[in-house]
C-alpha atoms as one frame of an Amber mdcrd trajectory, in Angstrom:
protein
  96.713  99.356  99.768  98.909 102.141  98.518 102.678 102.086  98.135 104.906
 105.071  98.811 108.461 105.496  97.567 111.123 108.191  97.633 113.900 108.441
  95.070 116.738 110.966  95.161 116.945 112.821  91.854 120.069 114.867  92.443
 120.025 118.304  90.875 118.389 117.314  87.587 114.691 116.900  88.332 113.706
 117.195  84.672 116.050 114.356  83.664 114.620 112.096  86.387 111.067 112.888
  85.289 111.970 112.173  81.668 113.308 108.753  82.698 110.080 108.094  84.593
 108.000 109.248  81.607 109.944 106.973  79.250 109.550 103.984  81.590 105.783
 104.490  81.880 105.234 105.209  78.193 107.347 102.177  77.193 104.604 100.114
  78.883 101.914 101.972  76.869 101.070 104.069  79.905 100.336 107.736  80.392
 102.420 110.227  82.330 101.212 113.769  82.907 102.637 116.510  85.051 105.500
 118.912  85.504 108.455 119.462  87.822 106.111 119.893  90.797 103.550 117.076
  90.574 101.710 114.744  88.242  99.965 111.433  87.644 100.721 108.221  85.815
  98.992 105.018  84.792 100.315 101.883  83.120  99.152  98.402  82.312 101.140
  95.469  83.700 100.033  91.920  82.913  96.572  93.200  82.001  96.191  95.147
  85.257  96.488  98.865  85.810  98.928 100.532  88.151  97.978 104.129  88.906
  99.695 106.715  90.978 100.916 110.234  91.447 104.176 111.976  92.160 105.418
 115.134  93.781 108.848 116.723  93.798 110.213 118.001  97.075 113.650 119.564
  96.682 115.760 116.835  95.111 113.414 113.980  96.032 110.825 112.323  93.826
 107.934 111.092  95.981 105.741 108.432  94.375 102.428 107.119  95.622 100.902
 104.074  93.953  97.172 104.428  94.555  95.868 101.461  92.566  97.653  98.193
  91.822  96.893  94.507  91.363  96.713  92.712  94.710  99.244  90.107  93.541
 101.960  92.696  92.771 103.827  93.598  95.966 105.047  97.121  96.604 108.685
  96.004  96.675 108.369  94.623  93.132 107.060  97.981  91.902 109.832  99.793
  93.775 112.522  97.578  92.199 111.108  98.203  88.733 111.015 101.954  89.281
 114.543 102.086  90.725 115.859 100.347  87.649 114.408 102.998  85.353 114.588
 106.152  87.449 117.893 105.876  89.326
């Protein structure tokens, strides 16, 4: 089951991506991409969360493609909001 989220980034896409990069890398994850699209992967409680992102205008679109079954999408969304918004 994938999770999809949208976050407004205002006019500073690069700043929003840097926040996302810092959040992922603080969990010993990897974050690759540019201001158009990219991928990320991080380890949470010994389980990997993998996904990709695209930028559309001033919106960051995230798709979680692989996650532990016991971690609900809303928990991931709350975590991301805290670090990206």
